[in-house]
ROGU-377278 format. One record per residue (C-alpha): residue number from 1; residue in three letters; x negated, y, z. Coordinates in pm, whole numbers, padded with zeros to 5 digits. Layout:
! residues N
{pt NUM,'Ala',{X,Y,Z}}
...
***
This chain:
! residues 303
{pt 1,'Unk',{-00010,00004,00002}}
{pt 2,'Unk',{-00123,00357,-00080}}
{pt 3,'Unk',{-00245,00581,00195}}
{pt 4,'Unk',{-00287,00944,00228}}
{pt 5,'Unk',{-00439,01179,00496}}
{pt 6,'Unk',{-00232,01467,00570}}
{pt 7,'Unk',{-00145,01707,00885}}
{pt 8,'Unk',{-00427,01528,01088}}
{pt 9,'Unk',{-00284,01162,01031}}
{pt 10,'Unk',{-00294,00898,00787}}
{pt 11,'Unk',{00023,00801,00623}}
{pt 12,'Unk',{00126,00483,00452}}
{pt 13,'Unk',{00370,00479,00190}}
{pt 14,'Unk',{00551,00245,-00086}}
{pt 15,'Unk',{00725,00346,-00392}}
{pt 16,'Unk',{00982,00117,-00607}}
{pt 17,'Unk',{01142,00151,-00936}}
{pt 18,'Unk',{01030,00364,-01223}}
{pt 19,'Unk',{00835,00674,-01142}}
{pt 20,'Unk',{01050,00853,-01426}}
{pt 21,'Unk',{01367,00756,-01248}}
{pt 22,'Unk',{01536,01001,-00994}}
{pt 23,'Unk',{01328,01054,-00679}}
{pt 24,'Unk',{01488,00922,-00376}}
{pt 25,'Unk',{01318,00979,-00026}}
{pt 26,'Unk',{01393,00706,00260}}
{pt 27,'Unk',{01279,00828,00622}}
{pt 28,'Unk',{01293,00541,00882}}
{pt 29,'Unk',{01406,00594,01248}}
{pt 30,'Unk',{01260,00534,01595}}
{pt 31,'Unk',{00968,00297,01607}}
{pt 32,'Unk',{01075,00153,01304}}
{pt 33,'Unk',{00872,00083,00978}}
{pt 34,'Unk',{00929,00134,00616}}
{pt 35,'Unk',{01003,-00253,00580}}
{pt 36,'Unk',{01285,-00182,00813}}
{pt 37,'Unk',{01473,-00042,00508}}
{pt 38,'Unk',{01678,-00364,00394}}
{pt 39,'Unk',{01526,-00485,00074}}
{pt 40,'Unk',{01866,-00539,-00069}}
{pt 41,'Unk',{01947,-00171,-00021}}
{pt 42,'Unk',{01615,-00057,-00199}}
{pt 43,'Unk',{01698,-00300,-00470}}
{pt 44,'Unk',{02050,-00177,-00510}}
{pt 45,'Unk',{01939,00204,-00553}}
{pt 46,'Unk',{01647,00106,-00784}}
{pt 47,'Unk',{01931,-00067,-01008}}
{pt 48,'Unk',{02113,00259,-00992}}
{pt 49,'Unk',{01786,00430,-01141}}
{pt 50,'Unk',{01606,00568,-00831}}
{pt 51,'Unk',{01251,00607,-00774}}
{pt 52,'Unk',{01268,00512,-00408}}
{pt 53,'Unk',{00975,00621,-00174}}
{pt 54,'Unk',{00934,00495,00166}}
{pt 55,'Unk',{00676,00541,00419}}
{pt 56,'Unk',{00580,00457,00786}}
{pt 57,'Unk',{00631,00785,01026}}
{pt 58,'Unk',{00336,00869,01221}}
{pt 59,'Unk',{00299,00649,01523}}
{pt 60,'Unk',{00463,00348,01365}}
{pt 61,'Unk',{00389,00062,01124}}
{pt 62,'Unk',{00065,00122,00935}}
{pt 63,'Unk',{00052,00496,00971}}
{pt 64,'Unk',{-00160,00648,01225}}
{pt 65,'Unk',{-00121,00527,01585}}
{pt 66,'Unk',{-00218,00840,01806}}
{pt 67,'Unk',{-00362,00634,02078}}
{pt 68,'Unk',{-00545,00926,02203}}
{pt 69,'Unk',{-00243,01122,02331}}
{pt 70,'Unk',{-00181,00842,02592}}
{pt 71,'Unk',{00162,00708,02724}}
{pt 72,'Unk',{00395,00992,02783}}
{pt 73,'Unk',{00623,00981,03096}}
{pt 74,'Unk',{00945,00962,02897}}
{pt 75,'Unk',{01172,00952,03201}}
{pt 76,'Unk',{01036,01289,03325}}
{pt 77,'Unk',{01042,01435,02963}}
{pt 78,'Unk',{01415,01348,02932}}
{pt 79,'Unk',{01509,01511,03255}}
{pt 80,'Unk',{01314,01837,03178}}
{pt 81,'Unk',{01528,01823,02827}}
{pt 82,'Unk',{01855,01788,03007}}
{pt 83,'Unk',{01755,02095,03197}}
{pt 84,'Unk',{01644,02304,02917}}
{pt 85,'Unk',{01279,02301,03024}}
{pt 86,'Unk',{01020,02318,02788}}
{pt 87,'Unk',{00830,02007,02696}}
{pt 88,'Unk',{00474,01911,02599}}
{pt 89,'Unk',{00448,01689,02307}}
{pt 90,'Unk',{00168,01613,02064}}
{pt 91,'Unk',{00396,01687,01776}}
{pt 92,'Unk',{00760,01738,01701}}
{pt 93,'Unk',{01019,01676,01435}}
{pt 94,'Unk',{00887,01945,01223}}
{pt 95,'Unk',{00539,01799,01196}}
{pt 96,'Unk',{00700,01488,01101}}
{pt 97,'Unk',{00902,01667,00803}}
{pt 98,'Unk',{00579,01801,00705}}
{pt 99,'Unk',{00456,01436,00684}}
{pt 100,'Unk',{00745,01356,00472}}
{pt 101,'Unk',{00632,01650,00229}}
{pt 102,'Unk',{00304,01517,00211}}
{pt 103,'Unk',{00432,01171,00093}}
{pt 104,'Unk',{00647,01354,-00166}}
{pt 105,'Unk',{00332,01543,-00283}}
{pt 106,'Unk',{00137,01213,-00304}}
{pt 107,'Unk',{00398,01053,-00501}}
{pt 108,'Unk',{00397,01327,-00748}}
{pt 109,'Unk',{00745,01431,-00673}}
{pt 110,'Unk',{00856,01814,-00662}}
{pt 111,'Unk',{01208,01756,-00570}}
{pt 112,'Unk',{01386,01441,-00432}}
{pt 113,'Unk',{01713,01344,-00290}}
{pt 114,'Unk',{01642,01266,00078}}
{pt 115,'Unk',{01798,00976,00284}}
{pt 116,'Unk',{01720,00943,00674}}
{pt 117,'Unk',{01851,00713,00947}}
{pt 118,'Unk',{01854,00801,01328}}
{pt 119,'Unk',{01542,00971,01395}}
{pt 120,'Unk',{01467,00979,01021}}
{pt 121,'Unk',{01808,01160,00981}}
{pt 122,'Unk',{01680,01434,01227}}
{pt 123,'Unk',{01345,01476,01012}}
{pt 124,'Unk',{01547,01471,00702}}
{pt 125,'Unk',{01788,01760,00833}}
{pt 126,'Unk',{01453,01953,00953}}
{pt 127,'Unk',{01293,01885,00578}}
{pt 128,'Unk',{01602,02004,00402}}
{pt 129,'Unk',{01660,02301,00612}}
{pt 130,'Unk',{01294,02424,00599}}
{pt 131,'Unk',{01193,02304,00256}}
{pt 132,'Unk',{01509,02325,00044}}
{pt 133,'Unk',{01322,02370,-00263}}
{pt 134,'Unk',{01199,02008,-00226}}
{pt 135,'Unk',{01534,01857,-00165}}
{pt 136,'Unk',{01821,01795,-00391}}
{pt 137,'Unk',{02060,01644,-00167}}
{pt 138,'Unk',{02057,01529,00205}}
{pt 139,'Unk',{02220,01186,00350}}
{pt 140,'Unk',{02196,01176,00726}}
{pt 141,'Unk',{02279,00831,00867}}
{pt 142,'Unk',{02372,00743,01211}}
{pt 143,'Unk',{02199,01069,01351}}
{pt 144,'Unk',{02292,01371,01560}}
{pt 145,'Unk',{02246,01760,01544}}
{pt 146,'Unk',{02093,01737,01885}}
{pt 147,'Unk',{02342,01948,02053}}
{pt 148,'Unk',{02306,01940,02436}}
{pt 149,'Unk',{02623,01788,02585}}
{pt 150,'Unk',{02670,01537,02307}}
{pt 151,'Unk',{02743,01191,02444}}
{pt 152,'Unk',{02431,00974,02449}}
{pt 153,'Unk',{02337,00600,02480}}
{pt 154,'Unk',{02460,00398,02795}}
{pt 155,'Unk',{02208,00347,03092}}
{pt 156,'Unk',{02143,-00004,02963}}
{pt 157,'Unk',{02054,00098,02629}}
{pt 158,'Unk',{01840,00372,02752}}
{pt 159,'Unk',{01667,00135,03000}}
{pt 160,'Unk',{01598,-00121,02691}}
{pt 161,'Unk',{01440,00175,02484}}
{pt 162,'Unk',{01199,00249,02757}}
{pt 163,'Unk',{01102,-00113,02833}}
{pt 164,'Unk',{00754,-00236,02731}}
{pt 165,'Unk',{00724,-00604,02754}}
{pt 166,'Unk',{00369,-00720,02713}}
{pt 167,'Unk',{00368,-01090,02613}}
{pt 168,'Unk',{00424,-01171,02246}}
{pt 169,'Unk',{00743,-01387,02323}}
{pt 170,'Unk',{00874,-01147,02575}}
{pt 171,'Unk',{00848,-00866,02299}}
{pt 172,'Unk',{01039,-01074,02036}}
{pt 173,'Unk',{01303,-01155,02295}}
{pt 174,'Unk',{01357,-00789,02404}}
{pt 175,'Unk',{01383,-00684,02050}}
{pt 176,'Unk',{01614,-00917,01950}}
{pt 177,'Unk',{01840,-00842,02259}}
{pt 178,'Unk',{01799,-00458,02177}}
{pt 179,'Unk',{01900,-00524,01830}}
{pt 180,'Unk',{02193,-00729,01917}}
{pt 181,'Unk',{02315,-00464,02173}}
{pt 182,'Unk',{02294,-00175,01941}}
{pt 183,'Unk',{02403,-00344,01633}}
{pt 184,'Unk',{02736,-00349,01442}}
{pt 185,'Unk',{03000,-00552,01627}}
{pt 186,'Unk',{03200,-00580,01295}}
{pt 187,'Unk',{02899,-00707,01107}}
{pt 188,'Unk',{02658,-00884,01362}}
{pt 189,'Unk',{02312,-01030,01245}}
{pt 190,'Unk',{02251,-01394,01355}}
{pt 191,'Unk',{01955,-01408,01584}}
{pt 192,'Unk',{01768,-01617,01374}}
{pt 193,'Unk',{01751,-01325,01125}}
{pt 194,'Unk',{01672,-01103,01382}}
{pt 195,'Unk',{01384,-01319,01519}}
{pt 196,'Unk',{01241,-01354,01177}}
{pt 197,'Unk',{01245,-00966,01113}}
{pt 198,'Unk',{01089,-00892,01463}}
{pt 199,'Unk',{00813,-01128,01409}}
{pt 200,'Unk',{00772,-00999,01057}}
{pt 201,'Unk',{00737,-00668,01183}}
{pt 202,'Unk',{00468,-00765,01458}}
{pt 203,'Unk',{00279,-00942,01212}}
{pt 204,'Unk',{00263,-00617,00995}}
{pt 205,'Unk',{00179,-00381,01282}}
{pt 206,'Unk',{00218,-00326,01645}}
{pt 207,'Unk',{00151,-00019,01860}}
{pt 208,'Unk',{00234,-00174,02194}}
{pt 209,'Unk',{00542,00066,02225}}
{pt 210,'Unk',{00353,00382,02312}}
{pt 211,'Unk',{00399,00539,01957}}
{pt 212,'Unk',{00779,00482,02007}}
{pt 213,'Unk',{00761,00669,02327}}
{pt 214,'Unk',{00587,00942,02183}}
{pt 215,'Unk',{00828,00974,01909}}
{pt 216,'Unk',{01117,00983,02181}}
{pt 217,'Unk',{00925,01302,02347}}
{pt 218,'Unk',{00912,01464,01986}}
{pt 219,'Unk',{01261,01431,01945}}
{pt 220,'Unk',{01347,01580,02319}}
{pt 221,'Unk',{01077,01825,02267}}
{pt 222,'Unk',{01219,01958,01942}}
{pt 223,'Unk',{01539,02057,02109}}
{pt 224,'Unk',{01877,02130,01930}}
{pt 225,'Unk',{01914,02160,01540}}
{pt 226,'Unk',{02262,02337,01565}}
{pt 227,'Unk',{02127,02647,01406}}
{pt 228,'Unk',{01910,02499,01165}}
{pt 229,'Unk',{02170,02276,01050}}
{pt 230,'Unk',{02367,02586,00970}}
{pt 231,'Unk',{02116,02716,00740}}
{pt 232,'Unk',{02135,02407,00504}}
{pt 233,'Unk',{02251,02466,00140}}
{pt 234,'Unk',{02191,02148,-00023}}
{pt 235,'Unk',{02486,01904,-00063}}
{pt 236,'Unk',{02489,01677,00253}}
{pt 237,'Unk',{02671,01346,00323}}
{pt 238,'Unk',{02682,01241,00678}}
{pt 239,'Unk',{02738,00860,00732}}
{pt 240,'Unk',{02810,00713,01086}}
{pt 241,'Unk',{02920,00403,01241}}
{pt 242,'Unk',{03267,00408,01455}}
{pt 243,'Unk',{03083,00157,01709}}
{pt 244,'Unk',{02752,00322,01743}}
{pt 245,'Unk',{02630,00258,02119}}
{pt 246,'Unk',{02301,00433,02070}}
{pt 247,'Unk',{02413,00755,01878}}
{pt 248,'Unk',{02785,00764,01938}}
{pt 249,'Unk',{03022,00873,01656}}
{pt 250,'Unk',{03063,01239,01838}}
{pt 251,'Unk',{02710,01292,01735}}
{pt 252,'Unk',{02765,01223,01334}}
{pt 253,'Unk',{03095,01416,01376}}
{pt 254,'Unk',{02878,01728,01516}}
{pt 255,'Unk',{02618,01713,01245}}
{pt 256,'Unk',{02894,01699,00971}}
{pt 257,'Unk',{03060,02018,01133}}
{pt 258,'Unk',{02718,02194,01151}}
{pt 259,'Unk',{02601,02164,00798}}
{pt 260,'Unk',{02810,02390,00563}}
{pt 261,'Unk',{03032,02186,00330}}
{pt 262,'Unk',{02906,01857,00447}}
{pt 263,'Unk',{03117,01519,00382}}
{pt 264,'Unk',{03160,01283,00636}}
{pt 265,'Unk',{03219,00924,00613}}
{pt 266,'Unk',{03291,00679,00913}}
{pt 267,'Unk',{03238,00308,00864}}
{pt 268,'Unk',{03456,00096,01097}}
{pt 269,'Unk',{03268,-00204,01270}}
{pt 270,'Unk',{02918,-00031,01224}}
{pt 271,'Unk',{02668,00022,01506}}
{pt 272,'Unk',{02332,00129,01496}}
{pt 273,'Unk',{02180,-00073,01235}}
{pt 274,'Unk',{02208,-00140,00873}}
{pt 275,'Unk',{02374,-00461,00854}}
{pt 276,'Unk',{02341,-00664,00544}}
{pt 277,'Unk',{02708,-00703,00439}}
{pt 278,'Unk',{02734,-00304,00423}}
{pt 279,'Unk',{02448,-00236,00195}}
{pt 280,'Unk',{02669,-00245,-00130}}
{pt 281,'Unk',{02893,-00003,00033}}
{pt 282,'Unk',{02621,00234,00166}}
{pt 283,'Unk',{02430,00226,-00167}}
{pt 284,'Unk',{02738,00317,-00347}}
{pt 285,'Unk',{02799,00613,-00105}}
{pt 286,'Unk',{02453,00734,-00147}}
{pt 287,'Unk',{02494,00702,-00546}}
{pt 288,'Unk',{02798,00891,-00566}}
{pt 289,'Unk',{02657,01176,-00325}}
{pt 290,'Unk',{02336,01208,-00527}}
{pt 291,'Unk',{02508,01201,-00853}}
{pt 292,'Unk',{02727,01493,-00718}}
{pt 293,'Unk',{03037,01315,-00759}}
{pt 294,'Unk',{03329,01298,-00487}}
{pt 295,'Unk',{03207,01036,-00217}}
{pt 296,'Unk',{03470,00725,-00210}}
{pt 297,'Unk',{03639,00660,00118}}
{pt 298,'Unk',{03476,00384,00303}}
{pt 299,'Unk',{03794,00186,00303}}
{pt 300,'Unk',{03804,00179,-00065}}
{pt 301,'Unk',{03456,00048,-00074}}
{pt 302,'Unk',{03523,-00240,00178}}
{pt 303,'Unk',{03843,-00356,00031}}
***
Protein backbone atom coordinates (compact mmCIF):
# COMPACT_ATOMS: atom_id res chain seq x y z
CA UNK A 1 0.00 0.00 0.00
CA UNK A 2 1.29 3.51 -0.77
CA UNK A 3 2.30 5.82 2.06
CA UNK A 4 2.89 9.55 2.32
CA UNK A 5 4.49 11.85 4.86
CA UNK A 6 2.37 14.85 5.73
CA UNK A 7 1.55 16.98 8.75
CA UNK A 8 4.26 15.27 10.77
CA UNK A 9 2.83 11.76 10.32
CA UNK A 10 2.99 8.91 7.85
CA UNK A 11 -0.32 7.94 6.28
CA UNK A 12 -1.13 4.67 4.54
CA UNK A 13 -3.83 4.72 1.87
CA UNK A 14 -5.35 2.52 -0.82
CA UNK A 15 -7.30 3.18 -3.99
CA UNK A 16 -9.82 1.05 -5.91
CA UNK A 17 -11.38 1.57 -9.30
CA UNK A 18 -10.48 3.59 -12.36
CA UNK A 19 -8.45 6.72 -11.51
CA UNK A 20 -10.48 8.45 -14.23
CA UNK A 21 -13.68 7.67 -12.32
CA UNK A 22 -15.50 9.98 -9.92
CA UNK A 23 -13.30 10.43 -6.83
CA UNK A 24 -14.85 9.32 -3.55
CA UNK A 25 -12.97 9.52 -0.25
CA UNK A 26 -13.96 7.17 2.59
CA UNK A 27 -12.97 8.18 6.15
CA UNK A 28 -13.18 5.48 8.82
CA UNK A 29 -14.09 5.85 12.47
CA UNK A 30 -12.58 5.54 15.92
CA UNK A 31 -9.75 3.03 16.19
CA UNK A 32 -10.67 1.34 12.93
CA UNK A 33 -8.57 0.67 9.85
CA UNK A 34 -9.18 1.32 6.15
CA UNK A 35 -9.88 -2.41 5.84
CA UNK A 36 -12.88 -1.91 8.14
CA UNK A 37 -14.82 -0.60 5.15
CA UNK A 38 -16.79 -3.63 3.90
CA UNK A 39 -15.25 -4.95 0.70
CA UNK A 40 -18.75 -5.35 -0.73
CA UNK A 41 -19.45 -1.62 -0.30
CA UNK A 42 -16.17 -0.68 -1.97
CA UNK A 43 -16.93 -3.04 -4.86
CA UNK A 44 -20.43 -1.65 -5.30
CA UNK A 45 -19.10 1.91 -5.38
CA UNK A 46 -16.41 0.97 -7.90
CA UNK A 47 -19.10 -0.68 -10.05
CA UNK A 48 -21.00 2.63 -9.97
CA UNK A 49 -17.97 4.36 -11.48
CA UNK A 50 -16.20 5.73 -8.43
CA UNK A 51 -12.49 5.98 -7.81
CA UNK A 52 -12.55 4.97 -4.15
CA UNK A 53 -9.85 6.23 -1.79
CA UNK A 54 -9.43 4.85 1.73
CA UNK A 55 -6.77 5.54 4.34
CA UNK A 56 -5.73 4.74 7.89
CA UNK A 57 -6.23 7.72 10.18
CA UNK A 58 -3.27 8.74 12.30
CA UNK A 59 -3.01 6.49 15.38
CA UNK A 60 -4.64 3.57 13.57
CA UNK A 61 -3.76 0.79 11.15
CA UNK A 62 -0.49 1.18 9.27
CA UNK A 63 -0.36 4.96 9.61
CA UNK A 64 1.78 6.59 12.29
CA UNK A 65 1.05 5.43 15.83
CA UNK A 66 2.01 8.34 18.04
CA UNK A 67 3.43 6.40 20.98
CA UNK A 68 5.56 9.35 22.06
CA UNK A 69 2.42 11.18 23.17
CA UNK A 70 1.73 8.50 25.78
CA UNK A 71 -1.58 7.15 27.04
CA UNK A 72 -4.08 9.88 27.95
CA UNK A 73 -6.36 9.92 30.97
CA UNK A 74 -9.55 9.65 28.97
CA UNK A 75 -11.88 9.63 31.96
CA UNK A 76 -10.46 12.94 33.19
CA UNK A 77 -10.58 14.37 29.68
CA UNK A 78 -14.26 13.48 29.29
CA UNK A 79 -15.09 15.04 32.66
CA UNK A 80 -13.33 18.25 31.61
CA UNK A 81 -15.19 18.17 28.32
CA UNK A 82 -18.50 17.76 30.13
CA UNK A 83 -17.85 20.99 32.02
CA UNK A 84 -16.55 22.84 29.00
CA UNK A 85 -12.98 22.98 30.27
CA UNK A 86 -10.06 23.24 27.86
CA UNK A 87 -8.36 19.95 27.03
CA UNK A 88 -4.80 19.22 26.01
CA UNK A 89 -4.54 16.92 23.04
CA UNK A 90 -1.61 16.16 20.70
CA UNK A 91 -3.96 16.67 17.77
CA UNK A 92 -7.58 17.48 16.98
CA UNK A 93 -10.15 16.64 14.32
CA UNK A 94 -8.90 19.56 12.24
CA UNK A 95 -5.46 17.92 12.04
CA UNK A 96 -7.09 14.68 10.92
CA UNK A 97 -9.01 16.59 8.25
CA UNK A 98 -5.69 17.97 7.02
CA UNK A 99 -4.48 14.36 6.81
CA UNK A 100 -7.45 13.58 4.55
CA UNK A 101 -6.51 16.50 2.30
CA UNK A 102 -2.96 15.18 2.08
CA UNK A 103 -4.29 11.80 0.97
CA UNK A 104 -6.35 13.48 -1.77
CA UNK A 105 -3.21 15.31 -2.88
CA UNK A 106 -1.25 12.06 -2.99
CA UNK A 107 -3.99 10.41 -5.04
CA UNK A 108 -3.94 13.31 -7.50
CA UNK A 109 -7.51 14.32 -6.70
CA UNK A 110 -8.51 17.98 -6.74
CA UNK A 111 -12.07 17.44 -5.52
CA UNK A 112 -13.94 14.41 -4.18
CA UNK A 113 -17.20 13.27 -2.70
CA UNK A 114 -16.49 12.55 0.97
CA UNK A 115 -18.10 9.82 3.08
CA UNK A 116 -17.28 9.43 6.77
CA UNK A 117 -18.57 7.12 9.48
CA UNK A 118 -18.63 7.91 13.21
CA UNK A 119 -15.41 9.79 14.01
CA UNK A 120 -14.77 9.72 10.26
CA UNK A 121 -18.04 11.61 9.84
CA UNK A 122 -16.75 14.28 12.21
CA UNK A 123 -13.52 14.56 10.23
CA UNK A 124 -15.51 14.74 6.99
CA UNK A 125 -17.68 17.51 8.43
CA UNK A 126 -14.61 19.60 9.32
CA UNK A 127 -13.05 18.91 5.94
CA UNK A 128 -16.19 19.98 4.07
CA UNK A 129 -16.64 23.15 6.11
CA UNK A 130 -13.03 24.28 6.00
CA UNK A 131 -11.98 23.15 2.52
CA UNK A 132 -15.18 23.31 0.44
CA UNK A 133 -13.17 23.70 -2.76
CA UNK A 134 -11.91 20.12 -2.27
CA UNK A 135 -15.33 18.56 -1.57
CA UNK A 136 -18.14 17.85 -4.04
CA UNK A 137 -20.58 16.50 -1.46
CA UNK A 138 -20.66 15.13 2.07
CA UNK A 139 -22.17 11.94 3.48
CA UNK A 140 -22.06 11.80 7.29
CA UNK A 141 -22.94 8.35 8.64
CA UNK A 142 -23.69 7.48 12.30
CA UNK A 143 -21.93 10.65 13.42
CA UNK A 144 -22.78 13.76 15.44
CA UNK A 145 -22.52 17.53 15.63
CA UNK A 146 -20.72 17.34 18.96
CA UNK A 147 -23.34 19.58 20.55
CA UNK A 148 -23.14 19.50 24.34
CA UNK A 149 -26.19 17.88 25.91
CA UNK A 150 -26.83 15.34 23.17
CA UNK A 151 -27.32 11.78 24.42
CA UNK A 152 -24.25 9.58 24.46
CA UNK A 153 -23.40 5.93 24.90
CA UNK A 154 -24.50 3.95 27.91
CA UNK A 155 -22.11 3.45 30.83
CA UNK A 156 -21.55 -0.13 29.66
CA UNK A 157 -20.52 0.99 26.18
CA UNK A 158 -18.27 3.75 27.57
CA UNK A 159 -16.53 1.26 29.83
CA UNK A 160 -16.00 -1.09 26.91
CA UNK A 161 -14.40 1.69 24.86
CA UNK A 162 -11.96 2.48 27.67
CA UNK A 163 -11.05 -1.11 28.48
CA UNK A 164 -7.59 -2.24 27.34
CA UNK A 165 -7.21 -6.03 27.52
CA UNK A 166 -3.63 -7.28 27.08
CA UNK A 167 -3.61 -10.93 26.10
CA UNK A 168 -4.46 -11.68 22.44
CA UNK A 169 -7.42 -13.94 23.18
CA UNK A 170 -8.78 -11.40 25.69
CA UNK A 171 -8.45 -8.68 23.05
CA UNK A 172 -10.35 -10.78 20.51
CA UNK A 173 -13.11 -11.60 22.99
CA UNK A 174 -13.36 -7.95 24.03
CA UNK A 175 -13.82 -6.66 20.50
CA UNK A 176 -16.30 -9.37 19.58
CA UNK A 177 -18.34 -8.41 22.64
CA UNK A 178 -18.09 -4.71 21.86
CA UNK A 179 -19.09 -5.11 18.21
CA UNK A 180 -22.04 -7.26 19.23
CA UNK A 181 -23.08 -4.65 21.80
CA UNK A 182 -22.97 -1.65 19.47
CA UNK A 183 -23.94 -3.52 16.31
CA UNK A 184 -27.23 -3.59 14.44
CA UNK A 185 -29.97 -5.49 16.28
CA UNK A 186 -31.88 -5.88 13.03
CA UNK A 187 -28.84 -7.20 11.16
CA UNK A 188 -26.62 -9.04 13.66
CA UNK A 189 -23.24 -10.23 12.43
CA UNK A 190 -22.43 -13.83 13.46
CA UNK A 191 -19.74 -14.14 16.12
CA UNK A 192 -17.60 -16.28 13.81
CA UNK A 193 -17.48 -13.47 11.24
CA UNK A 194 -16.66 -10.92 13.91
CA UNK A 195 -13.82 -13.12 15.17
CA UNK A 196 -12.44 -13.40 11.64
CA UNK A 197 -12.54 -9.64 11.18
CA UNK A 198 -10.93 -8.91 14.54
CA UNK A 199 -8.15 -11.42 13.92
CA UNK A 200 -7.51 -10.00 10.46
CA UNK A 201 -7.31 -6.49 11.88
CA UNK A 202 -4.91 -7.54 14.61
CA UNK A 203 -2.74 -9.37 12.10
CA UNK A 204 -2.56 -6.25 9.93
CA UNK A 205 -1.82 -3.77 12.74
CA UNK A 206 -2.32 -3.27 16.47
CA UNK A 207 -1.49 -0.17 18.52
CA UNK A 208 -2.37 -1.64 21.90
CA UNK A 209 -5.40 0.61 22.27
CA UNK A 210 -3.53 3.81 23.22
CA UNK A 211 -4.00 5.24 19.73
CA UNK A 212 -7.76 4.87 20.04
CA UNK A 213 -7.67 6.64 23.40
CA UNK A 214 -5.76 9.53 21.84
CA UNK A 215 -8.41 9.73 19.12
CA UNK A 216 -11.14 9.89 21.79
CA UNK A 217 -9.34 12.81 23.44
CA UNK A 218 -8.95 14.49 20.04
CA UNK A 219 -12.73 14.33 19.58
CA UNK A 220 -13.37 15.73 23.06
CA UNK A 221 -10.77 18.49 22.65
CA UNK A 222 -12.29 19.56 19.32
CA UNK A 223 -15.58 20.52 20.97
CA UNK A 224 -18.86 21.27 19.27
CA UNK A 225 -19.11 21.62 15.49
CA UNK A 226 -22.55 23.23 15.52
CA UNK A 227 -21.40 26.62 14.22
CA UNK A 228 -19.03 25.00 11.73
CA UNK A 229 -21.80 22.79 10.35
CA UNK A 230 -23.89 25.87 9.72
CA UNK A 231 -21.26 27.10 7.25
CA UNK A 232 -21.33 23.99 5.05
CA UNK A 233 -22.44 24.79 1.51
CA UNK A 234 -21.92 21.39 -0.12
CA UNK A 235 -24.85 18.97 -0.60
CA UNK A 236 -25.04 16.87 2.55
CA UNK A 237 -26.62 13.52 3.31
CA UNK A 238 -26.88 12.29 6.90
CA UNK A 239 -27.45 8.56 7.43
CA UNK A 240 -28.10 7.16 10.90
CA UNK A 241 -29.26 3.93 12.44
CA UNK A 242 -32.49 4.07 14.41
CA UNK A 243 -30.97 1.70 16.97
CA UNK A 244 -27.46 3.11 17.43
CA UNK A 245 -26.37 2.56 21.07
CA UNK A 246 -23.04 4.36 20.74
CA UNK A 247 -24.04 7.54 18.90
CA UNK A 248 -27.82 7.73 19.40
CA UNK A 249 -30.16 8.79 16.60
CA UNK A 250 -30.64 12.23 18.19
CA UNK A 251 -27.03 12.98 17.26
CA UNK A 252 -27.65 12.30 13.57
CA UNK A 253 -30.87 14.28 13.65
CA UNK A 254 -29.02 17.23 15.17
CA UNK A 255 -26.29 17.00 12.53
CA UNK A 256 -28.92 17.18 9.78
CA UNK A 257 -30.58 20.17 11.43
CA UNK A 258 -27.28 22.03 11.67
CA UNK A 259 -26.28 21.69 8.00
CA UNK A 260 -28.32 23.92 5.67
CA UNK A 261 -30.36 21.80 3.26
CA UNK A 262 -29.11 18.47 4.60
CA UNK A 263 -31.10 15.32 3.84
CA UNK A 264 -31.59 12.78 6.67
CA UNK A 265 -32.17 9.08 6.12
CA UNK A 266 -32.83 6.87 9.17
CA UNK A 267 -32.24 3.14 8.86
CA UNK A 268 -34.47 0.90 11.02
CA UNK A 269 -32.64 -1.91 12.77
CA UNK A 270 -29.21 -0.36 12.18
CA UNK A 271 -26.82 0.18 15.08
CA UNK A 272 -23.27 1.47 15.06
CA UNK A 273 -21.78 -0.74 12.36
CA UNK A 274 -21.91 -1.45 8.65
CA UNK A 275 -23.73 -4.79 8.43
CA UNK A 276 -23.38 -6.71 5.19
CA UNK A 277 -27.13 -6.89 4.34
CA UNK A 278 -27.34 -3.07 4.33
CA UNK A 279 -24.45 -2.42 1.95
CA UNK A 280 -26.53 -2.46 -1.28
CA UNK A 281 -28.93 0.02 0.31
CA UNK A 282 -26.11 2.24 1.54
CA UNK A 283 -24.34 2.25 -1.81
CA UNK A 284 -27.58 3.34 -3.50
CA UNK A 285 -28.05 6.19 -1.01
CA UNK A 286 -24.48 7.35 -1.58
CA UNK A 287 -24.70 7.03 -5.36
CA UNK A 288 -27.97 8.96 -5.64
CA UNK A 289 -26.62 11.72 -3.42
CA UNK A 290 -23.33 12.00 -5.29
CA UNK A 291 -25.18 12.12 -8.59
CA UNK A 292 -27.30 15.01 -7.35
CA UNK A 293 -30.50 13.01 -7.59
CA UNK A 294 -33.26 12.75 -5.00
CA UNK A 295 -32.07 10.36 -2.29
CA UNK A 296 -34.47 7.39 -2.07
CA UNK A 297 -36.33 6.59 1.10
CA UNK A 298 -34.74 3.72 3.04
CA UNK A 299 -37.99 1.75 3.18
CA UNK A 300 -38.19 1.68 -0.61
CA UNK A 301 -34.65 0.32 -0.89
CA UNK A 302 -35.22 -2.35 1.76
CA UNK A 303 -38.57 -3.50 0.42
